[in-house]
N, C-alpha and C positions, 0 to 999 in steps of 0.2 A: 317270444322269449330272448332269441338270440338276436333280434330287432332290438327291445327296449335294453339290452345288457350294452350293444355297441354305442345305441344314443346318450345313456349315462353316462358312461365312459369316457366322451368325447364331446358332450355338450353340458357344461355345468349347470345352465337354468332349464335340461330338461324337466318337465314335470311340473314348471312353474310357467306365468305367462312369459313366452320367449318376449324378448327385445329384438331391436333389429340385428345387431352384433349375433346372439343365439342363432337366429333365422338364416344368416348367411353360414353362419358353421354347421349349422345340420345341411343347406347345401351343399357345401363342401364334401362334408363327409359323406353324402350322398355319393356325390360325384368319385372319392376315391375307395369305398368297395366296389362301386360299379366297374372300376380300372383292374381292381385285383381280381375280382370274380371273373371277369371277361377274358383277362391273359389266363388265367388257367384254364377256359374253356377253349380259348384260341389255341392253346397249347395240344389240347386232349384230343380234337378235331382234325387237326392239323397233322398230327402222328397218324391218326385213322385214315386222313385223305392218302395220304402219302402210301398208305401201306395196300391202302383198296384199291387206290386209283377214282374213286367215287367224286363226282364234280359236283354232285348234293351236298356233300359233307366239307368238301371244300366254300362251299357256297356258304354252308352255316358259319365257318370259322371266320371266313372274311367278313359276315354278319356281325358276328361278336368283334372282329375288329373294330370295326365302324362303332360298337356299342362303348369299345375302349377309349377309343379316338372320344367319342360323346361326353366322357366320362372325364377328359382331360378339359374340352370346352368349356364344360358345366361348371368344373371347379375356377377356370379361369374368369369364367362368365360373373356367379357367385364372390369372387374376390373383388374383381373390378368396379362390380354395381356396388359393394361396401364402402367405396372410397368417399370421402366427405365432396360436397360442394365446391365449387373454385372458380376463379374468374372468368372462364371457359365454358362450365359445365353450371352456372349458379344453381339446378334444379336437383343438381345430383348426376350419380350416375346407374340410377337403378336400370334405366332401359337396356344397359347392357346385357343383362340375362337375357332379353329378346333377342338381341343380335346372336348373342351363342347358341338361343334355340335356334335362328335361322340357319347360322354356319352347320349345325348337328343336320338339321335337318336336308338340306344341299348337299351334304357328304355322303348321308343316306340313300338318295337318288341317284348318285352317281353309282353307287356299289350296287344299289338294285338293278342299275339299267346294264350294267357290266355284266354281271349274273345273270341276266335276261338275254342276254345275246349268246355267253357263252352256254346256259343250258339249252337253248334252242341248236345249237352247232351240235351238243351231244348227242339230240334225237337223231338227228342225219346222218351223224359219223360217231356212232359209241363204239364206245371203249369198253374193253372187258373188266367185271370188277370185281373183287373178291373180298368179302367181308367174312367172318368168322363169326360165330357167336359170341365169343367174347369181347368182340369189339362193339357187336349190337349191345352188349348188356353195359359195357363201358359208354356209348353212346346213350344209353336211355338213362342212365345217373345224370346227366348232364342236365337233362329235363328237371330234376330234382332243385339244380343248383337255380335254373331261373326262375323256376314258381318262387322259390324263398326270395329273390330279388323282387318278383314283383311285388310280393307283398311287402317288402321290407319300401322301396320306393313307395308304395299307395300311401303306406302309412306316414314318412317324411313329408309327401306332398302335401297330404289334410292337413299336417302339423304344422306347414309353413305357407299352404295356398299356394304353390309352386307350378306353372305349367310346364317348366323344364323339366323336374321331376317327376311329375305325371307323365308325360310323354315317354320318360324311361320305364314306369312300369307298364304301360301298355306295349311299349314295342318288347319287355320281357317277354310278358303274355305271348304274345305273336311269335318270336322267337322259338316258345315253348311248343306251340302248335307246330312251326316249321320242323324244330327239330323231329319231332313226333311224325308227321309226313317223312321226313327221311327215313326213320326206323323201319317204318311200315312199307317201304318202296323198295329197302334192301333185302327186308324177309321174302316181300313178293319176288322181287328178282330172280331167286334161287327157283322158282317153278314157273316163271313165263320169259319168254325170248323179247317181248316189248321192252324197251329202252326205258324202265321207268325210273333211273337213276337222272334222265333228262328232264322227265315231266314234274319229279318231286324239285329239281332245282328250279323249274319254272313257278312251281306253286311258290317256294321259297322267296324267291325272287319279286316275287307280285307282294307277298307280304312286308318285304322289305318296302317296295316303293310304297304300297298303300301308308305305312307307317311314315316315311317320311313326306308325303304329299299332304298329310294330314297335320301333322307338326308343322310345316313349311306354312300352311293354310293359318292356322291358328296363331304362328307367330306374326306373321305378316298384318296380320287384323289389328292388333295387339299396338305394331309400330306406326300403322295408319291411324289407329284412333277409334277403337270401335266404343260402342256406349256402355257405361258403366253396368255393372247389375242391380237388381230392383234392390235386393238388401241392404247394401251401400248406400244406394241413393233414399231408400225409405227413413235409414238410420239418421241421414243428415238431415233429411228436410224434417223428422219429429226432432231430433235434440233442436234444430233452431227455433221451431215452434214452441219448444218447452223453457225458452228461455224468457226471461221477464221484460215485458215492453214489445213484445214480438206478434202481431196480429195473423201475418200472412208469409210464406215465402213463395218464391216465382223465380224461373228462369236460372235453373239450378244447372252450373256446366264444372263437371269432373274432369280435370286433365289427370292422366296417370303418367308416371314417371318412374315406372318398377312397382313390381308387388308393395303394396302398403306404402306408398309414397302417393301422396295424392293431394293436389292443389284445386281447390274449390272455391268457384265466385257464386254469387248468389244476390237477389234481391228481396230486400224484407219490408214487408209493410208494418209500419209503426204509425202511432197515432200522431197528427201533427198540431196536438192541443199544447206539447211542451215546446222549449227555446229548441235553438240547434246544438247547444251543449249538450242538453238531456238526453236528444235523439243520437248523439255522436257516443255519449257512455252507454246506451241501450245497445249499438252496434257493437262497440268495442267489448262489452261483456260477454255479448253472444260469441263474437270470433273466440274467446279465450276458453269458455265452456266448451265449444265445438272441439278445439284444438286438446283438450284436457282430455275428453271423452274418447273420441272417436281418430284422436294423431292424424289428422289434414289439418294442412294450412287454408283455413277459411278467410277470403275475404267477399265484406258485406256491403251492398248501397243500398239506402234509405229509400224506402217510397212511402211519403207523406200519405195518410188515409184519415179521412175525416171520418170515424165511426160512431159520432155523437149526432152528424147534423138528420134530421129526419126523411128531408126530401132526396139527400143523397142515396142514403140507405134505400129508400123506395123505389128510385128510378135504378139504383143499381141491382135491386131485386129483379125488377122485370125483364131488364135486360140478361140477366142471366141464365133466368128460364125461357128467352127465347133461344140463348145461345144452347142450353143445352139439348133442346129440341132438332138442333140442326146435328150437332155433334156433343156426345158428352164427356168427351176428351179435350175439348176446347174450354180454357179457361179465360175468363176475365181480370184483368189486373189494371194498376194506375188508372182508378175509374173518377172523371171529372164530370161537373155541371158548367154549363155556362148559362146564364139568363140575358134575357133582355130587359129594358128600363122598366117596363111594365112587371117583372118577376117572372115572367113565364121561363120555362127552360126551353132552349133556341137548339142546344149544341149536348151530346155527349161524348167523351172524350176519353179513350181509353185503349191497352193495348190487349190485344188476344192473341194467346198463346194456342197454337194449330199443331197438330202431328205433319210429320214429312210427305204422310200419302195425300195432304190436301195444298200439293205443290201447284202453282198456277192457279190458285181458285179466289185468290184475294177478291179480284173484280165481282165474282159471281158471291162470293160471301158478303161481301159490304152491299150489294146491292137487294140480298136475301134479307138480311138483319136492319137496314134503313126501309124496307118495305114494313116489315113486320112490327115494328120501334114508332112510325109513322101513323099506327090505329091509334098512340093512345095522343100523340101529337102530329098533325099533317105535316106542317113545315119544321120537323125537326131534322138535324143536321148529325149525322155519325162521323166522328173521325176517328179512323183505326189505326193502330201502328201491329201490325202481323209480325209475331215472333215464333219461330220454329225450336219445337223443343231440341234440347241436347241430351237429355237421359230417359 
């Protein structure tokens, strides 16, 4: 309820289809809420740490400090990612959000390593700690704040499909567990002489490190260029195929320049019956339709396909059946036949889309397919261009 109220007050488009401006506003609001909540938690925990002398509470407080810093970076990242394209960055600034996530992850890892070292030191050189029941109750109340932050971040991350905000959500959840570990250790410390404060600090530091490494891995993967999700690929493919005049689509390449910012290229099979101007109109019309329905920038390359010629259809069907027996993920495109003067088919030329696990198997695949197709025509030659899938 509080989450909905905050978003309604700060995001005018909330409850409707969010545009890019509203998406950025949601991200900035999530960062601001994180900063405010974490500053409150820092003050509470630092006061308790000073009073009690607990390294575990201090580690928990600095963990919240890193979360507040993450909020600042998140706001900066969303603000910069919303800047329009310019001469130096013609594809926009959407990837700034990923750079922000990278900085957040490195900051979290550094803090985790620092407190891991301090916690190990406190085990061998334990200090006397004194925590009252009131302090434990106050510390327990901070868990409720972090729980609410988890649900807040999770709702925003789903709303705007942001990995940065999603990472903040699960970081908040790990903070809840970390604080609970600290609370349990402080209660048990009254009854045992083992330096539980140091061990609790190690657990909290380990959680910080695990969270930071996870965000770092995900962010680097996006910056390096990970494959798009199946849902987006299927939407692009099905929308192109639904366009008039398009008989097939292949070689789809999707470049990501930030959340909901995609540049797509693809090859579309079109009938070779029409003239070049009608072919151009078919492709351009498909680009416009896809841009309107999916908000992606699409560039299509036309591949003429003779779908009326019986002999072409006959030989392509034979070839596709043989390819399917080798690997169901392989696909045949740009298929053409060549004949000799007597009218006999002498050569099949085509593109063969193969999965990445078939690296360095081109010669083997060529030999196998040639052997299988020559059962129909002993002197038949295959000319294959092998293509690796990008999706």
